[in-house]
Backbone atoms as SQL, in Angstrom:
CREATE TABLE atoms (id INTEGER PRIMARY KEY, chain TEXT, resi INTEGER, resn TEXT, atom TEXT, x REAL, y REAL, z REAL);
INSERT INTO atoms VALUES
  (1, 'A', 1, 'MET', 'N', 2.464, -46.338, -22.117),
  (2, 'A', 1, 'MET', 'CA', 2.094, -44.954, -22.091),
  (3, 'A', 1, 'MET', 'C', 2.390, -44.337, -20.716),
  (4, 'A', 2, 'PHE', 'N', 2.025, -45.038, -19.634),
  (5, 'A', 2, 'PHE', 'CA', 2.322, -44.516, -18.297),
  (6, 'A', 2, 'PHE', 'C', 3.838, -44.407, -18.082),
  (7, 'A', 3, 'ALA', 'N', 4.596, -45.311, -18.684),
  (8, 'A', 3, 'ALA', 'CA', 6.049, -45.266, -18.536),
  (9, 'A', 3, 'ALA', 'C', 6.599, -43.967, -19.118),
  (10, 'A', 4, 'VAL', 'N', 6.104, -43.574, -20.276),
  (11, 'A', 4, 'VAL', 'CA', 6.595, -42.372, -20.956),
  (12, 'A', 4, 'VAL', 'C', 6.265, -41.118, -20.159),
  (13, 'A', 5, 'ILE', 'N', 5.021, -40.968, -19.795),
  (14, 'A', 5, 'ILE', 'CA', 4.622, -39.733, -19.107),
  (15, 'A', 5, 'ILE', 'C', 5.177, -39.689, -17.689),
  (16, 'A', 6, 'SER', 'N', 5.250, -40.828, -17.016),
  (17, 'A', 6, 'SER', 'CA', 5.823, -40.866, -15.667),
  (18, 'A', 6, 'SER', 'C', 7.297, -40.484, -15.690),
  (19, 'A', 7, 'ALA', 'N', 8.032, -40.995, -16.675),
  (20, 'A', 7, 'ALA', 'CA', 9.453, -40.678, -16.786),
  (21, 'A', 7, 'ALA', 'C', 9.661, -39.180, -17.026),
  (22, 'A', 8, 'GLU', 'N', 8.832, -38.593, -17.882),
  (23, 'A', 8, 'GLU', 'CA', 8.954, -37.162, -18.170),
  (24, 'A', 8, 'GLU', 'C', 8.633, -36.329, -16.926),
  (25, 'A', 9, 'LEU', 'N', 7.568, -36.695, -16.227),
  (26, 'A', 9, 'LEU', 'CA', 7.200, -35.965, -15.011),
  (27, 'A', 9, 'LEU', 'C', 8.256, -36.124, -13.917),
  (28, 'A', 10, 'GLU', 'N', 8.817, -37.308, -13.822),
  (29, 'A', 10, 'GLU', 'CA', 9.866, -37.538, -12.823),
  (30, 'A', 10, 'GLU', 'C', 11.119, -36.734, -13.170),
  (31, 'A', 11, 'LYS', 'N', 11.479, -36.719, -14.458),
  (32, 'A', 11, 'LYS', 'CA', 12.658, -35.970, -14.907),
  (33, 'A', 11, 'LYS', 'C', 12.529, -34.482, -14.563),
  (34, 'A', 12, 'LYS', 'N', 11.305, -33.962, -14.629),
  (35, 'A', 12, 'LYS', 'CA', 11.065, -32.552, -14.313),
  (36, 'A', 12, 'LYS', 'C', 10.889, -32.309, -12.815),
  (37, 'A', 13, 'GLY', 'N', 10.923, -33.381, -12.021),
  (38, 'A', 13, 'GLY', 'CA', 10.804, -33.240, -10.573),
  (39, 'A', 13, 'GLY', 'C', 9.385, -33.064, -10.081),
  (40, 'A', 14, 'VAL', 'N', 8.402, -33.301, -10.949),
  (41, 'A', 14, 'VAL', 'CA', 6.994, -33.122, -10.589),
  (42, 'A', 14, 'VAL', 'C', 6.500, -34.259, -9.702),
  (43, 'A', 15, 'VAL', 'N', 6.988, -35.482, -9.966),
  (44, 'A', 15, 'VAL', 'CA', 6.528, -36.658, -9.226),
  (45, 'A', 15, 'VAL', 'C', 7.719, -37.423, -8.651),
  (46, 'A', 16, 'LYS', 'N', 7.404, -38.303, -7.717),
  (47, 'A', 16, 'LYS', 'CA', 8.417, -39.162, -7.097),
  (48, 'A', 16, 'LYS', 'C', 8.603, -40.430, -7.926),
  (49, 'A', 17, 'LYS', 'N', 9.677, -41.155, -7.652),
  (50, 'A', 17, 'LYS', 'CA', 9.980, -42.385, -8.399),
  (51, 'A', 17, 'LYS', 'C', 8.865, -43.420, -8.281),
  (52, 'A', 18, 'THR', 'N', 8.114, -43.369, -7.210),
  (53, 'A', 18, 'THR', 'CA', 7.052, -44.336, -6.960),
  (54, 'A', 18, 'THR', 'C', 5.748, -43.992, -7.689),
  (55, 'A', 19, 'PHE', 'N', 5.732, -42.877, -8.405),
  (56, 'A', 19, 'PHE', 'CA', 4.520, -42.389, -9.062),
  (57, 'A', 19, 'PHE', 'C', 3.955, -43.380, -10.075),
  (58, 'A', 20, 'ARG', 'N', 4.806, -43.892, -10.959),
  (59, 'A', 20, 'ARG', 'CA', 4.308, -44.771, -12.026),
  (60, 'A', 20, 'ARG', 'C', 3.566, -45.984, -11.465),
  (61, 'A', 21, 'GLU', 'N', 4.172, -46.640, -10.519),
  (62, 'A', 21, 'GLU', 'CA', 3.525, -47.815, -9.921),
  (63, 'A', 21, 'GLU', 'C', 2.198, -47.424, -9.264),
  (64, 'A', 22, 'ALA', 'N', 2.193, -46.297, -8.577),
  (65, 'A', 22, 'ALA', 'CA', 0.986, -45.851, -7.882),
  (66, 'A', 22, 'ALA', 'C', -0.136, -45.502, -8.854),
  (67, 'A', 23, 'ILE', 'N', 0.185, -44.832, -9.945),
  (68, 'A', 23, 'ILE', 'CA', -0.861, -44.426, -10.885),
  (69, 'A', 23, 'ILE', 'C', -1.409, -45.639, -11.649),
  (70, 'A', 24, 'GLU', 'N', -0.532, -46.588, -11.974),
  (71, 'A', 24, 'GLU', 'CA', -0.992, -47.809, -12.639),
  (72, 'A', 24, 'GLU', 'C', -1.917, -48.612, -11.721),
  (73, 'A', 25, 'LYS', 'N', -1.548, -48.715, -10.459),
  (74, 'A', 25, 'LYS', 'CA', -2.369, -49.451, -9.494),
  (75, 'A', 25, 'LYS', 'C', -3.729, -48.785, -9.315),
  (76, 'A', 26, 'ARG', 'N', -3.730, -47.447, -9.184),
  (77, 'A', 26, 'ARG', 'CA', -4.992, -46.743, -8.992),
  (78, 'A', 26, 'ARG', 'C', -5.881, -46.864, -10.222),
  (79, 'A', 27, 'GLU', 'N', -5.298, -46.754, -11.397),
  (80, 'A', 27, 'GLU', 'CA', -6.080, -46.865, -12.632),
  (81, 'A', 27, 'GLU', 'C', -6.697, -48.262, -12.756),
  (82, 'A', 28, 'LYS', 'N', -5.972, -49.273, -12.312),
  (83, 'A', 28, 'LYS', 'CA', -6.496, -50.636, -12.359),
  (84, 'A', 28, 'LYS', 'C', -7.711, -50.776, -11.440),
  (85, 'A', 29, 'ASN', 'N', -7.650, -50.166, -10.259),
  (86, 'A', 29, 'ASN', 'CA', -8.734, -50.276, -9.287),
  (87, 'A', 29, 'ASN', 'C', -9.856, -49.259, -9.500),
  (88, 'A', 30, 'TYR', 'N', -9.516, -48.087, -10.007),
  (89, 'A', 30, 'TYR', 'CA', -10.481, -47.004, -10.210),
  (90, 'A', 30, 'TYR', 'C', -10.274, -46.401, -11.599),
  (91, 'A', 31, 'PRO', 'N', -10.812, -47.057, -12.631),
  (92, 'A', 31, 'PRO', 'CA', -10.567, -46.602, -13.999),
  (93, 'A', 31, 'PRO', 'C', -11.104, -45.190, -14.257),
  (94, 'A', 32, 'THR', 'N', -10.447, -44.490, -15.182),
  (95, 'A', 32, 'THR', 'CA', -10.797, -43.091, -15.442),
  (96, 'A', 32, 'THR', 'C', -11.156, -42.795, -16.890),
  (97, 'A', 33, 'GLY', 'N', -11.385, -43.820, -17.701),
  (98, 'A', 33, 'GLY', 'CA', -11.753, -43.597, -19.091),
  (99, 'A', 33, 'GLY', 'C', -13.160, -43.024, -19.213),
  (100, 'A', 34, 'LEU', 'N', -13.306, -42.065, -20.125),
  (101, 'A', 34, 'LEU', 'CA', -14.614, -41.444, -20.378),
  (102, 'A', 34, 'LEU', 'C', -14.840, -41.327, -21.878),
  (103, 'A', 35, 'ALA', 'N', -16.006, -41.780, -22.326),
  (104, 'A', 35, 'ALA', 'CA', -16.399, -41.592, -23.719),
  (105, 'A', 35, 'ALA', 'C', -17.202, -40.300, -23.793),
  (106, 'A', 36, 'LEU', 'N', -16.661, -39.307, -24.483),
  (107, 'A', 36, 'LEU', 'CA', -17.354, -38.019, -24.595),
  (108, 'A', 36, 'LEU', 'C', -18.408, -38.066, -25.685),
  (109, 'A', 37, 'THR', 'N', -19.367, -37.164, -25.601),
  (110, 'A', 37, 'THR', 'CA', -20.422, -37.102, -26.615),
  (111, 'A', 37, 'THR', 'C', -19.849, -36.764, -27.989),
  (112, 'A', 38, 'SER', 'N', -18.667, -36.171, -28.033),
  (113, 'A', 38, 'SER', 'CA', -18.012, -35.848, -29.302),
  (114, 'A', 38, 'SER', 'C', -17.472, -37.094, -29.995),
  (115, 'A', 39, 'GLY', 'N', -17.494, -38.239, -29.293),
  (116, 'A', 39, 'GLY', 'CA', -16.969, -39.477, -29.848),
  (117, 'A', 39, 'GLY', 'C', -15.507, -39.710, -29.495),
  (118, 'A', 40, 'ILE', 'N', -14.892, -38.777, -28.818),
  (119, 'A', 40, 'ILE', 'CA', -13.492, -38.899, -28.408),
  (120, 'A', 40, 'ILE', 'C', -13.434, -39.473, -26.995),
  (121, 'A', 41, 'GLY', 'N', -12.474, -40.361, -26.761),
  (122, 'A', 41, 'GLY', 'CA', -12.267, -40.900, -25.426),
  (123, 'A', 41, 'GLY', 'C', -11.164, -40.146, -24.712),
  (124, 'A', 42, 'VAL', 'N', -11.395, -39.872, -23.439),
  (125, 'A', 42, 'VAL', 'CA', -10.382, -39.225, -22.599),
  (126, 'A', 42, 'VAL', 'C', -10.174, -40.076, -21.355),
  (127, 'A', 43, 'ALA', 'N', -9.025, -39.901, -20.733),
  (128, 'A', 43, 'ALA', 'CA', -8.744, -40.541, -19.444),
  (129, 'A', 43, 'ALA', 'C', -8.100, -39.499, -18.552),
  (130, 'A', 44, 'ILE', 'N', -8.401, -39.601, -17.258),
  (131, 'A', 44, 'ILE', 'CA', -7.891, -38.639, -16.285),
  (132, 'A', 44, 'ILE', 'C', -7.250, -39.397, -15.118),
  (133, 'A', 45, 'PRO', 'N', -6.179, -40.134, -15.400),
  (134, 'A', 45, 'PRO', 'CA', -5.543, -40.874, -14.317),
  (135, 'A', 45, 'PRO', 'C', -4.906, -39.939, -13.290),
  (136, 'A', 46, 'HIS', 'N', -4.945, -40.362, -12.044),
  (137, 'A', 46, 'HIS', 'CA', -4.337, -39.603, -10.957),
  (138, 'A', 46, 'HIS', 'C', -4.099, -40.557, -9.793),
  (139, 'A', 47, 'THR', 'N', -3.357, -40.087, -8.811),
  (140, 'A', 47, 'THR', 'CA', -3.068, -40.907, -7.641),
  (141, 'A', 47, 'THR', 'C', -2.972, -40.018, -6.415),
  (142, 'A', 48, 'ASP', 'N', -2.598, -40.593, -5.316),
  (143, 'A', 48, 'ASP', 'CA', -2.553, -39.869, -4.049),
  (144, 'A', 48, 'ASP', 'C', -1.451, -38.810, -4.017),
  (145, 'A', 49, 'PRO', 'N', -1.683, -37.741, -3.260),
  (146, 'A', 49, 'PRO', 'CA', -0.717, -36.631, -3.175),
  (147, 'A', 49, 'PRO', 'C', 0.682, -37.031, -2.692),
  (148, 'A', 50, 'GLU', 'N', 0.803, -38.123, -1.964),
  (149, 'A', 50, 'GLU', 'CA', 2.110, -38.517, -1.434),
  (150, 'A', 50, 'GLU', 'C', 3.126, -38.843, -2.536),
  (151, 'A', 51, 'TYR', 'N', 2.654, -39.050, -3.774),
  (152, 'A', 51, 'TYR', 'CA', 3.537, -39.376, -4.887),
  (153, 'A', 51, 'TYR', 'C', 3.889, -38.153, -5.735),
  (154, 'A', 52, 'ILE', 'N', 3.428, -36.987, -5.312),
  (155, 'A', 52, 'ILE', 'CA', 3.555, -35.749, -6.085),
  (156, 'A', 52, 'ILE', 'C', 4.494, -34.771, -5.376),
  (157, 'A', 53, 'ASN', 'N', 5.363, -34.122, -6.148),
  (158, 'A', 53, 'ASN', 'CA', 6.236, -33.079, -5.606),
  (159, 'A', 53, 'ASN', 'C', 5.676, -31.685, -5.857),
  (160, 'A', 54, 'GLU', 'N', 5.024, -31.489, -7.015),
  (161, 'A', 54, 'GLU', 'CA', 4.447, -30.184, -7.322),
  (162, 'A', 54, 'GLU', 'C', 3.229, -30.351, -8.228),
  (163, 'A', 55, 'ASN', 'N', 2.316, -29.408, -8.133),
  (164, 'A', 55, 'ASN', 'CA', 1.081, -29.456, -8.917),
  (165, 'A', 55, 'ASN', 'C', 1.368, -29.263, -10.401),
  (166, 'A', 56, 'GLN', 'N', 0.772, -30.140, -11.202),
  (167, 'A', 56, 'GLN', 'CA', 0.921, -30.041, -12.645),
  (168, 'A', 56, 'GLN', 'C', -0.036, -31.023, -13.310),
  (169, 'A', 57, 'ILE', 'N', -0.312, -30.777, -14.585),
  (170, 'A', 57, 'ILE', 'CA', -1.082, -31.722, -15.385),
  (171, 'A', 57, 'ILE', 'C', -0.159, -32.260, -16.463),
  (172, 'A', 58, 'GLY', 'N', -0.054, -33.573, -16.526),
  (173, 'A', 58, 'GLY', 'CA', 0.649, -34.208, -17.631),
  (174, 'A', 58, 'GLY', 'C', -0.384, -34.470, -18.723),
  (175, 'A', 59, 'PHE', 'N', -0.005, -34.267, -19.975),
  (176, 'A', 59, 'PHE', 'CA', -0.966, -34.395, -21.073),
  (177, 'A', 59, 'PHE', 'C', -0.349, -35.144, -22.236),
  (178, 'A', 60, 'MET', 'N', -1.172, -36.032, -22.826),
  (179, 'A', 60, 'MET', 'CA', -0.776, -36.724, -24.050),
  (180, 'A', 60, 'MET', 'C', -1.958, -36.741, -25.008),
  (181, 'A', 61, 'SER', 'N', -1.697, -36.351, -26.244),
  (182, 'A', 61, 'SER', 'CA', -2.662, -36.500, -27.328),
  (183, 'A', 61, 'SER', 'C', -2.129, -37.637, -28.197),
  (184, 'A', 62, 'LEU', 'N', -2.888, -38.725, -28.277),
  (185, 'A', 62, 'LEU', 'CA', -2.412, -39.942, -28.925),
  (186, 'A', 62, 'LEU', 'C', -2.939, -40.070, -30.351),
  (187, 'A', 63, 'GLU', 'N', -2.068, -40.398, -31.290),
  (188, 'A', 63, 'GLU', 'CA', -2.505, -40.628, -32.670),
  (189, 'A', 63, 'GLU', 'C', -3.366, -41.880, -32.748),
  (190, 'A', 64, 'LYS', 'N', -2.928, -42.924, -32.059),
  (191, 'A', 64, 'LYS', 'CA', -3.679, -44.188, -32.020),
  (192, 'A', 64, 'LYS', 'C', -4.261, -44.339, -30.624),
  (193, 'A', 65, 'PRO', 'N', -5.565, -44.569, -30.536),
  (194, 'A', 65, 'PRO', 'CA', -6.191, -44.697, -29.215),
  (195, 'A', 65, 'PRO', 'C', -5.635, -45.874, -28.413),
  (196, 'A', 66, 'VAL', 'N', -5.648, -45.695, -27.102),
  (197, 'A', 66, 'VAL', 'CA', -5.267, -46.725, -26.150),
  (198, 'A', 66, 'VAL', 'C', -6.513, -47.050, -25.332),
  (199, 'A', 67, 'GLU', 'N', -6.754, -48.323, -25.071),
  (200, 'A', 67, 'GLU', 'CA', -7.947, -48.702, -24.315),
  (201, 'A', 67, 'GLU', 'C', -7.761, -48.458, -22.826),
  (202, 'A', 68, 'PHE', 'N', -8.722, -47.759, -22.242),
  (203, 'A', 68, 'PHE', 'CA', -8.841, -47.567, -20.801),
  (204, 'A', 68, 'PHE', 'C', -10.192, -48.145, -20.418),
  (205, 'A', 69, 'ARG', 'N', -10.296, -48.637, -19.210),
  (206, 'A', 69, 'ARG', 'CA', -11.619, -49.049, -18.730),
  (207, 'A', 69, 'ARG', 'C', -12.452, -47.812, -18.448),
  (208, 'A', 70, 'GLN', 'N', -13.724, -47.936, -18.756),
  (209, 'A', 70, 'GLN', 'CA', -14.680, -46.856, -18.519),
  (210, 'A', 70, 'GLN', 'C', -14.783, -46.588, -17.015),
  (211, 'A', 71, 'MET', 'N', -14.825, -45.329, -16.657),
  (212, 'A', 71, 'MET', 'CA', -14.977, -44.948, -15.258),
  (213, 'A', 71, 'MET', 'C', -16.217, -45.634, -14.687),
  (214, 'A', 72, 'GLY', 'N', -16.054, -46.291, -13.550),
  (215, 'A', 72, 'GLY', 'CA', -17.171, -46.953, -12.890),
  (216, 'A', 72, 'GLY', 'C', -17.520, -48.321, -13.449),
  (217, 'A', 73, 'SER', 'N', -16.719, -48.861, -14.371),
  (218, 'A', 73, 'SER', 'CA', -17.023, -50.154, -14.973),
  (219, 'A', 73, 'SER', 'C', -15.870, -51.127, -14.773),
  (220, 'A', 74, 'ASP', 'N', -16.217, -52.387, -14.619),
  (221, 'A', 74, 'ASP', 'CA', -15.198, -53.422, -14.518),
  (222, 'A', 74, 'ASP', 'C', -14.858, -54.033, -15.870),
  (223, 'A', 75, 'THR', 'N', -15.735, -53.829, -16.863),
  (224, 'A', 75, 'THR', 'CA', -15.546, -54.517, -18.132),
  (225, 'A', 75, 'THR', 'C', -15.556, -53.604, -19.363),
  (226, 'A', 76, 'GLU', 'N', -16.316, -52.538, -19.341),
  (227, 'A', 76, 'GLU', 'CA', -16.440, -51.671, -20.517),
  (228, 'A', 76, 'GLU', 'C', -15.148, -50.894, -20.747),
  (229, 'A', 77, 'VAL', 'N', -14.739, -50.800, -22.018),
  (230, 'A', 77, 'VAL', 'CA', -13.516, -50.076, -22.356),
  (231, 'A', 77, 'VAL', 'C', -13.828, -48.886, -23.254),
  (232, 'A', 78, 'VAL', 'N', -12.922, -47.917, -23.220),
  (233, 'A', 78, 'VAL', 'CA', -13.043, -46.696, -24.011),
  (234, 'A', 78, 'VAL', 'C', -11.750, -46.519, -24.796),
  (235, 'A', 79, 'PRO', 'N', -11.829, -46.318, -26.123),
  (236, 'A', 79, 'PRO', 'CA', -10.618, -45.987, -26.871),
  (237, 'A', 79, 'PRO', 'C', -10.251, -44.526, -26.596),
  (238, 'A', 80, 'VAL', 'N', -9.145, -44.311, -25.924),
  (239, 'A', 80, 'VAL', 'CA', -8.762, -42.977, -25.441),
  (240, 'A', 80, 'VAL', 'C', -7.712, -42.345, -26.346),
  (241, 'A', 81, 'ARG', 'N', -7.973, -41.090, -26.724),
  (242, 'A', 81, 'ARG', 'CA', -7.003, -40.312, -27.510),
  (243, 'A', 81, 'ARG', 'C', -6.363, -39.203, -26.698),
  (244, 'A', 82, 'LEU', 'N', -7.028, -38.772, -25.623),
  (245, 'A', 82, 'LEU', 'CA', -6.519, -37.674, -24.802),
  (246, 'A', 82, 'LEU', 'C', -6.348, -38.151, -23.366),
  (247, 'A', 83, 'VAL', 'N', -5.136, -37.982, -22.827),
  (248, 'A', 83, 'VAL', 'CA', -4.845, -38.421, -21.466),
  (249, 'A', 83, 'VAL', 'C', -4.381, -37.206, -20.661),
  (250, 'A', 84, 'PHE', 'N', -5.061, -36.955, -19.556),
  (251, 'A', 84, 'PHE', 'CA', -4.749, -35.861, -18.645),
  (252, 'A', 84, 'PHE', 'C', -4.335, -36.478, -17.311),
  (253, 'A', 85, 'VAL', 'N', -3.048, -36.460, -17.007),
  (254, 'A', 85, 'VAL', 'CA', -2.545, -37.045, -15.765),
  (255, 'A', 85, 'VAL', 'C', -2.490, -35.936, -14.717),
  (256, 'A', 86, 'LEU', 'N', -3.336, -36.057, -13.696),
  (257, 'A', 86, 'LEU', 'CA', -3.392, -35.043, -12.661),
  (258, 'A', 86, 'LEU', 'C', -2.320, -35.302, -11.609),
  (259, 'A', 87, 'CYS', 'N', -1.479, -34.325, -11.412),
  (260, 'A', 87, 'CYS', 'CA', -0.446, -34.374, -10.379),
  (261, 'A', 87, 'CYS', 'C', -0.765, -33.247, -9.406),
  (262, 'A', 88, 'LEU', 'N', -1.470, -33.595, -8.361),
  (263, 'A', 88, 'LEU', 'CA', -1.930, -32.580, -7.407),
  (264, 'A', 88, 'LEU', 'C', -1.528, -32.974, -5.996),
  (265, 'A', 89, 'LYS', 'N', -0.896, -32.033, -5.305),
  (266, 'A', 89, 'LYS', 'CA', -0.391, -32.293, -3.957),
  (267, 'A', 89, 'LYS', 'C', -1.483, -32.277, -2.891),
  (268, 'A', 90, 'GLU', 'N', -2.610, -31.650, -3.188),
  (269, 'A', 90, 'GLU', 'CA', -3.712, -31.593, -2.230),
  (270, 'A', 90, 'GLU', 'C', -4.903, -32.359, -2.814),
  (271, 'A', 91, 'ALA', 'N', -5.362, -33.369, -2.094),
  (272, 'A', 91, 'ALA', 'CA', -6.442, -34.226, -2.585),
  (273, 'A', 91, 'ALA', 'C', -7.707, -33.436, -2.910),
  (274, 'A', 92, 'HIS', 'N', -8.000, -32.397, -2.124),
  (275, 'A', 92, 'HIS', 'CA', -9.228, -31.634, -2.347),
  (276, 'A', 92, 'HIS', 'C', -9.199, -30.867, -3.672),
  (277, 'A', 93, 'LYS', 'N', -8.023, -30.653, -4.243),
  (278, 'A', 93, 'LYS', 'CA', -7.926, -29.941, -5.518),
  (279, 'A', 93, 'LYS', 'C', -8.309, -30.831, -6.694),
  (280, 'A', 94, 'GLN', 'N', -8.283, -32.156, -6.481),
  (281, 'A', 94, 'GLN', 'CA', -8.628, -33.067, -7.575),
  (282, 'A', 94, 'GLN', 'C', -10.056, -32.860, -8.040),
  (283, 'A', 95, 'LEU', 'N', -10.980, -32.688, -7.116),
  (284, 'A', 95, 'LEU', 'CA', -12.378, -32.500, -7.498),
  (285, 'A', 95, 'LEU', 'C', -12.554, -31.223, -8.307),
  (286, 'A', 96, 'ASP', 'N', -11.925, -30.136, -7.867),
  (287, 'A', 96, 'ASP', 'CA', -12.014, -28.881, -8.618),
  (288, 'A', 96, 'ASP', 'C', -11.450, -29.041, -10.024),
  (289, 'A', 97, 'MET', 'N', -10.299, -29.684, -10.122),
  (290, 'A', 97, 'MET', 'CA', -9.670, -29.873, -11.430),
  (291, 'A', 97, 'MET', 'C', -10.533, -30.763, -12.314),
  (292, 'A', 98, 'LEU', 'N', -11.087, -31.830, -11.758),
  (293, 'A', 98, 'LEU', 'CA', -11.958, -32.713, -12.532),
  (294, 'A', 98, 'LEU', 'C', -13.183, -31.946, -13.053),
  (295, 'A', 99, 'GLN', 'N', -13.764, -31.111, -12.225),
  (296, 'A', 99, 'GLN', 'CA', -14.921, -30.315, -12.653),
  (297, 'A', 99, 'GLN', 'C', -14.535, -29.356, -13.773),
  (298, 'A', 100, 'ASN', 'N', -13.381, -28.720, -13.654),
  (299, 'A', 100, 'ASN', 'CA', -12.918, -27.804, -14.701),
  (300, 'A', 100, 'ASN', 'C', -12.676, -28.539, -16.015),
  (301, 'A', 101, 'LEU', 'N', -12.053, -29.710, -15.926),
  (302, 'A', 101, 'LEU', 'CA', -11.811, -30.494, -17.139),
  (303, 'A', 101, 'LEU', 'C', -13.117, -30.944, -17.773),
  (304, 'A', 102, 'MET', 'N', -14.063, -31.385, -16.956),
  (305, 'A', 102, 'MET', 'CA', -15.351, -31.835, -17.502),
  (306, 'A', 102, 'MET', 'C', -16.056, -30.703, -18.247),
  (307, 'A', 103, 'GLU', 'N', -15.928, -29.488, -17.750),
  (308, 'A', 103, 'GLU', 'CA', -16.513, -28.343, -18.445),
  (309, 'A', 103, 'GLU', 'C', -15.843, -28.162, -19.814),
  (310, 'A', 104, 'LEU', 'N', -14.524, -28.276, -19.856),
  (311, 'A', 104, 'LEU', 'CA', -13.806, -28.162, -21.130),
  (312, 'A', 104, 'LEU', 'C', -14.174, -29.301, -22.083),
  (313, 'A', 105, 'PHE', 'N', -14.358, -30.502, -21.542),
  (314, 'A', 105, 'PHE', 'CA', -14.666, -31.662, -22.371),
  (315, 'A', 105, 'PHE', 'C', -16.015, -31.537, -23.080),
  (316, 'A', 106, 'GLY', 'N', -16.875, -30.679, -22.590),
  (317, 'A', 106, 'GLY', 'CA', -18.183, -30.472, -23.214),
  (318, 'A', 106, 'GLY', 'C', -18.133, -29.559, -24.431),
  (319, 'A', 107, 'LYS', 'N', -16.960, -29.020, -24.739),
  (320, 'A', 107, 'LYS', 'CA', -16.813, -28.084, -25.861),
  (321, 'A', 107, 'LYS', 'C', -16.022, -28.751, -26.981),
  (322, 'A', 108, 'LYS', 'N', -16.711, -29.039, -28.079),
  (323, 'A', 108, 'LYS', 'CA', -16.088, -29.761, -29.199),
  (324, 'A', 108, 'LYS', 'C', -14.852, -29.038, -29.740),
  (325, 'A', 109, 'GLU', 'N', -14.898, -27.701, -29.804),
  (326, 'A', 109, 'GLU', 'CA', -13.748, -26.960, -30.332),
  (327, 'A', 109, 'GLU', 'C', -12.528, -27.106, -29.411),
  (328, 'A', 110, 'VAL', 'N', -12.767, -27.235, -28.122),
  (329, 'A', 110, 'VAL', 'CA', -11.667, -27.422, -27.175),
  (330, 'A', 110, 'VAL', 'C', -11.081, -28.829, -27.341),
  (331, 'A', 111, 'ILE', 'N', -11.934, -29.814, -27.497),
  (332, 'A', 111, 'ILE', 'CA', -11.470, -31.192, -27.706),
  (333, 'A', 111, 'ILE', 'C', -10.628, -31.263, -28.978),
  (334, 'A', 112, 'ASN', 'N', -11.099, -30.625, -30.056),
  (335, 'A', 112, 'ASN', 'CA', -10.327, -30.608, -31.303),
  (336, 'A', 112, 'ASN', 'C', -8.981, -29.921, -31.112),
  (337, 'A', 113, 'ALA', 'N', -8.946, -28.866, -30.319),
  (338, 'A', 113, 'ALA', 'CA', -7.686, -28.179, -30.040),
  (339, 'A', 113, 'ALA', 'C', -6.737, -29.095, -29.268),
  (340, 'A', 114, 'PHE', 'N', -7.265, -29.841, -28.295),
  (341, 'A', 114, 'PHE', 'CA', -6.424, -30.780, -27.551),
  (342, 'A', 114, 'PHE', 'C', -5.870, -31.865, -28.482),
  (343, 'A', 115, 'ILE', 'N', -6.695, -32.356, -29.394),
  (344, 'A', 115, 'ILE', 'CA', -6.258, -33.410, -30.312),
  (345, 'A', 115, 'ILE', 'C', -5.090, -32.935, -31.165),
  (346, 'A', 116, 'SER', 'N', -5.131, -31.691, -31.608),
  (347, 'A', 116, 'SER', 'CA', -4.052, -31.189, -32.464),
  (348, 'A', 116, 'SER', 'C', -2.908, -30.548, -31.671),
  (349, 'A', 117, 'CYS', 'N', -3.019, -30.492, -30.366),
  (350, 'A', 117, 'CYS', 'CA', -2.007, -29.882, -29.509),
  (351, 'A', 117, 'CYS', 'C', -0.735, -30.725, -29.531),
  (352, 'A', 118, 'ASN', 'N', 0.407, -30.060, -29.775),
  (353, 'A', 118, 'ASN', 'CA', 1.653, -30.818, -29.791),
  (354, 'A', 118, 'ASN', 'C', 2.798, -30.137, -29.050),
  (355, 'A', 119, 'ASN', 'N', 2.452, -29.136, -28.220),
  (356, 'A', 119, 'ASN', 'CA', 3.497, -28.539, -27.395),
  (357, 'A', 119, 'ASN', 'C', 2.898, -27.919, -26.135),
  (358, 'A', 120, 'GLU', 'N', 3.762, -27.671, -25.184),
  (359, 'A', 120, 'GLU', 'CA', 3.342, -27.190, -23.867),
  (360, 'A', 120, 'GLU', 'C', 2.650, -25.830, -23.930),
  (361, 'A', 121, 'ASN', 'N', 3.159, -24.930, -24.755),
  (362, 'A', 121, 'ASN', 'CA', 2.560, -23.590, -24.853),
  (363, 'A', 121, 'ASN', 'C', 1.129, -23.650, -25.361),
  (364, 'A', 122, 'ASP', 'N', 0.896, -24.477, -26.392),
  (365, 'A', 122, 'ASP', 'CA', -0.469, -24.618, -26.913),
  (366, 'A', 122, 'ASP', 'C', -1.397, -25.206, -25.843),
  (367, 'A', 123, 'PHE', 'N', -0.895, -26.193, -25.105),
  (368, 'A', 123, 'PHE', 'CA', -1.697, -26.816, -24.055),
  (369, 'A', 123, 'PHE', 'C', -2.108, -25.778, -23.014),
  (370, 'A', 124, 'ILE', 'N', -1.168, -24.961, -22.587),
  (371, 'A', 124, 'ILE', 'CA', -1.456, -23.938, -21.586),
  (372, 'A', 124, 'ILE', 'C', -2.493, -22.944, -22.106),
  (373, 'A', 125, 'LYS', 'N', -2.388, -22.574, -23.371),
  (374, 'A', 125, 'LYS', 'CA', -3.381, -21.660, -23.959),
  (375, 'A', 125, 'LYS', 'C', -4.775, -22.288, -23.960),
  (376, 'A', 126, 'ILE', 'N', -4.860, -23.545, -24.312),
  (377, 'A', 126, 'ILE', 'CA', -6.165, -24.232, -24.339),
  (378, 'A', 126, 'ILE', 'C', -6.747, -24.293, -22.938),
  (379, 'A', 127, 'ILE', 'N', -5.949, -24.719, -21.981),
  (380, 'A', 127, 'ILE', 'CA', -6.413, -24.846, -20.593),
  (381, 'A', 127, 'ILE', 'C', -6.878, -23.504, -20.058),
  (382, 'A', 128, 'ASN', 'N', -6.176, -22.432, -20.421),
  (383, 'A', 128, 'ASN', 'CA', -6.524, -21.097, -19.932),
  (384, 'A', 128, 'ASN', 'C', -7.601, -20.416, -20.770),
  (385, 'A', 129, 'GLY', 'N', -8.110, -21.119, -21.787),
  (386, 'A', 129, 'GLY', 'CA', -9.200, -20.578, -22.592),
  (387, 'A', 129, 'GLY', 'C', -8.793, -19.471, -23.539),
  (388, 'A', 130, 'LYS', 'N', -7.562, -19.489, -23.995),
  (389, 'A', 130, 'LYS', 'CA', -7.085, -18.426, -24.906),
  (390, 'A', 130, 'LYS', 'C', -6.917, -18.953, -26.313);
């Protein structure tokens, strides 16, 4: 999964060639899986700004869940259907983006919209609350 999204982000010039290795390493050490109260699992992998060329969010809605380790756990896993890859050039923006995403994750209708999202325009509308 990281190979697919990393390749797409690299092709668009959003990330550097070293991004995939960096995001996999960070996810291994600092897992980002979250089990939402809606029963859907999300992950918010990200890495250091040095691997990013421009700010963007990579997004995948998965038909079949992929296991991520639960944030803050060494052993617990979460079946994840929604993956939000944060590509942010400024480290301080990660906290703001995480807070904004957490607010969206609390809305079941937004989660359902993300699950059925299959193109960039729809994703942008959901993120912008339209």
